[in-house]
N, C-alpha and C positions, 0 to 999 in steps of 0.2 A: 503414707500412701506405700505399701509396702510394693517393690519391685514386681512380683508374680503379679499381682495386680493390673497394674499398667501394662504389662505383656500380657496380659490376657485380652485386656483394653485393645489394645492395638489389633490383637492377632481377631477379635469380632469386629473390628470397625473396618480392617483390610476383606475378613471375608463379605462382608456388607456390601461394601463396595464396590466386590467384582458382582456377587450378584445384582447391584440396583444400578450401578452407574450408567445409563446407555450406554454401549457400541454398537456401531453397524455393522453383527454379524452376519457373515455369509451364510451358515448351515444354521442359524439361529436367530431370527428378527424381529423377533416378538418381543425383547426386552424390554424394550422402549415404552412398549403397549403394558407390559404389567406394571413397571415401574410407574408410572402416569395412572396407571386402575390402582395401584396399592395408594400411592403417595399425596393424588394431583391435587385432590381434595382438600386435603390439608395443607402441603405448598399454597394455595390458591391463599387459603385462611394464613397463613404464615404472615404471607405477605404483605395481607392487606390488614391487619390489626398489629402486627408487631412488627414491621418495617415500613410498614405507611407506603407502600409501593403500588399503585397501578398494575393489576397484573386478571390477566384475562385468560385461564388456564393455556397460559402458554406450556409448548413441550418443552421436556428438560433437554437442552441441547450446552453447547459447549459453553461456559464461560457465563450461562443466562444467569437471572439473577434464581430460576427454578432451581439451575444444578445448584448455585449456595445455598441454599436453602436445604435441597436434597440431601446434602455434605453435612449438614449440620443437626439434620433430622438422624441420618444414621450416626453419626458423633455422637449425640447424646442417647441412643438406642443402643450402641455400643457400652458408654458409660454403666445404663442401667441395666443390663443384660449381663455385665461380666461383673456388677454387685450380687446380683442374682446366682449365677453359676459359681462364683468364686467361693461362694462359703456354703455350697452345697457337697456334701459329702461325695456324692455318685461321680461328681464331677472332679474333686479331690483322687477319687481310687483310678479315675479314667483321665486323669488329667496328660502322660504320658499323650496316649493314642489318640488323643483330642488335640491338642497341641500338634500334633503331627499331623492329622487330618487340615488343620489349617493353615500351616506351613506347606504341606504337600501342595496343598490347594493354589496357596499364595503363587510361591514358585512357578507351577504351572501355569498361572494365570499370565508370571512376566515373559515366561517364556512364548507363550501365544501372543503375547503382542510386539513382541521382539522380530519373533517369524514372520510376524504379520507386516509389519512395518519396514521388515527387512527386506519379503520378497517385494512390496509396494514400489521400493526404491530398484531394486534389481531390476524391474521390471516397468519401470518407469511412470509409474502409475501416481507415484503422488507426488513426485515433482514434475510436472511434464510439460511439454515444449511451452513457450507462451504463447497466448492467440496474437494473431497479426495483429490485433486495436489498442493490444499491451506492446508491442512491438513499435508500431508509431507513434504511442502517447510519451512525452516529453518526461524526461527524468525525473523533473523537479512533479511533475503532477501524479505520481505515483503514489500513493500508501505506501509504508514502510513494510506491511506483509506484502502484499500484490509485487513491491520490487525484491524481495530476500527468495519469493518463492519463483517468480520468475527468473532468476538471476540462478537456480540453482535446479531450475530444469531447463537451461542451455548446456548444462554439462554432464554428458553421458556416463563420464567415467567418475567422476564425484558418487554419482550416486550410485553407481554400481561401488565403489569405497566404500559409501555410507553405510548402506545394504548389507555389505561383509560383514563388517565388525557387527553388525546389530545380530546377525543370522548369528556368525561367532558365540555374540554371546548367548543365543537361547540354545545355542548346540548344548553346550558348558553349562546350561543350570540342569539339562536334563540328563545329564551323566554325574554318579556322585562325587566322585573324585574328585571331582573341578567343577562344581558348583560352589563354593567359595568364590573363585577366578571369573568365576559368572557372573558371581553378585558384586563382586567387583567395578567388573567392566560393566555391565548394568548401571550401575551407581552412576559411573564416570556417562552414560550414555543421557542418561533422563537430568544430569546435571548443565551437562551442552542442552538440551532440550528447552528446558527452562529457561535459561539463560536466553535461547534464540527470542524466545515466546514473548518473552518481558522486552527483550530490545526490540523486536522486530512488532511488539504488541498484536501477536497471533494469538486468536481465540480457544487455544486449548493450554491454558495457562494452568486453569486449575486442579485439570486433568492428568498433567504431567508430574505435578506435586505431591498427586496420591500415589502415580506410580512409583516416583523417585522414595516417597516415605514408605513403601509399602517393603522393597528394596533394602532398603537399612532396616527394617525392622527383619528383617530374615539372617541377614550379617549380623545385628547386634547382638549376640551370643560371642561373637569374635572381636568385637572391638578390641576388645584389649589386647587380644592372642598379635594385631593386627601391628597395635602398635608397639609392641615387644619387640617386631622383626623390623619397622621401618624407622621408629624412634630412637628405638633404645638396642638396636640391631644385633638382636638375640635369638637365637636360633629357638623354636618352639613350634607344636603339632598344632596346627589349626583343626578342633572337631567338625564334624560333619552329622554331629547327632542330632541338631537340631532342625537340621533339615533330612535325615531319614528316612526312608517310609516305610513306614511299620504301623502301617492301619492292619493289614491282613498278614496272618504271621506263616501263613499257609504261600512257600512261594512262589507257586503255579497260581495263585490268585492274583499277587504282587504283579508277577509278569503280563498276567493278563490284560489288568489295569492299566498298565504304566503303557503296553503296547495301544490296547483303545486312544489313550490320550494324547500318545504321540500321532497317529494315523489320523486322530480329530482335530490336531493344531497344523498338521502338514495339510488336509484338505482342507479346513477353512481357509488358509493362508492360499492356498493355488486353486479353489474353486475356480472364482473369476476367470482365471487364465485357461486355465484347461477348460471351461465354458466357451468364451470365447476364440481361442487360438490365439491369443494376443499375447507374443509375450515383449513386446517392446513398444511401447505406445508410442515413441515418435514415427512408427509407421503403421499404425492403427488408421482405418480409413475412413476418412473424413466429410461431414456430407455435401450434397451437391448444392456446389458453388460457393463454398467455404476458401474463404481466403479474404484479402484485401484489394480493393477497388480505388484508382485515383479519378477524379472530378474531371474529364476532362474538359464534358461541357455539362451547360445544368439554364436547361430555356425553362423561366419562370412566368407565369402570367397571375397575378394579385387574383386570389378568389374569396378571399375576406380582409377587405383593405383594413381591419382591427387587431392582425393578427401577424406578429414579429415578421421580418425575412431571415430563411435562415438560408445560413452561405455556406456551402458544405462542401470542404474540400475532399474526404475521405468518405468511406462507406466499406464497412465490415459485413461480412458474414462469418458470425461463430459458431462453434463447432456447438453449441448445446443449443443451437435455437435460439438464436438471437441476430439479428440486425442492428449494428451500430452505425448512427452518423457523425461525424468528427467535423466540427466549425472552423472558420481562420484561426478563432482564437483558442484552438486546442480542445475546445469541451466537446464531451460524449455525451449522446444520445440513443438510449435502448430501449427495444419493443422486443418482447415475444415473436417469433418469425416461424408463420406457415406456409407454403409454399405448396402451390398447386400446378395443372398443367399450364397455367395463366397467370397468376396471379401470386404476389405474396402480401400474406392476409398479416399487418402489421396491428400486434395488441398493447398496450402503455398500462401502466399498472395502473386505469382506474378499470382497466378492461376496455376501454375504447379501443373500437377498432376500424382500420380504414387501409384502402386495397391500392395497391401499385402493380400493374401490369408489367412485366419483365421480358427481354428479348436480350438470351446470349451467345454470340457468336464465338464459334469453336476457332473459326481464321484469324479474327482479328483480336481475339483475346477481350471482350469488352461483354458490358453488360448495361441494359439498357431499361431506367424504369422511368415508367410516365402514369402521376396520379397526382391525387392531392396529396400533400405531404406539410403540416403543418397551420394550415389554411393557405397554403399558393399551389398555384399547381406547376409540377412539376417535367421536367424531362432530363432527365441525368442518365450521363453516358461517362460508364465508368472505366479504365483500363484495367486489366487485372498488374498488381502489385507482385513482382517476386522476394514474398518477404522473407524466403528461405536461403536468401542468398545475402540477406542483412552483416554486416561484420559482428554482431552479438552470435548470430547462428553458424559463425565458420568456424570450423574444429580446428583452430590454430596452436602450434606447440613450438618453441624454441627454447633449445638449451643455451643460446647466446643472447647481449642484446644489440651486437654486430649489426 
């Protein structure tokens, strides 16, 4: 199999992945709809008849069976398209421009992803402060992915450091003279991300592999030159022709396109923060009564004798609209929470609802809940806990151990 065909196949696969692997873009939120519309029925058919997977038209999301099948479809499509175009005369005549288009698109896409996730770290949106219910969960009860996410969220300086490296890599990719350095840096970043995703079982494994693959694809023309520099210690010139922007011959058109793309990247990454005017999620407004509460008093009256009596030691109001009860065995039970003027309306996963009246005392920092919860009539009085003063939340630094 000629190497040129393999390169063409890789470029086509990378381009198709950029078009159809759903990512939550701010300025174009329709990618998932388009991908599901084009491939949804085929994914469903393949899941059932080829892999014998129970499949109910689930959305294409990170590391889902639908995502794996979509990647398989895109790969097979790229193999087929590459055979067709590789032996096409017009393709061969314009192969340099077409390859340049694919390489340029992939390069800018990498810069977009690095800039987007770099900004998310700098503004503390990706690794956010752990919620109070996580902070009061014993370490051994946490899943590895939540443990990693929460640990990263406690350090603002480390988020700045990680975000700055990703932003630097994105900027280097946008400048022709520094593009190879940017690709080397991005390969290191994505390799590290893959190691984290597999080590802590974080469900972005497939997408992070895709980002590393297309980074290596663009860098591949320089592999031997890099080998000569780093292994043989010989001086050589790194080539940029494979990633040069030669789609348009006219410099003004090329400059306009590049400026437009860079502005799009900046706006895509910054849009949610400009809209919310929140540039550090640690200080973002939390919902009404958000926090942790230690149960000081819980008066229980059996209401349904055949139901277990929950022994609640703490409860938490989550920023995303949940209330979570923690019993003496450290088991957590969560409900969707809606608050009106008088009631907490709790909705479980079967969409059953129960109402608890609430009363909050600003003076005593107590929240009292009354009503029927899990078959028992409760009057729960909870005292506000200062979760931000926990040891893990303190910004301590020591030069010495003395």
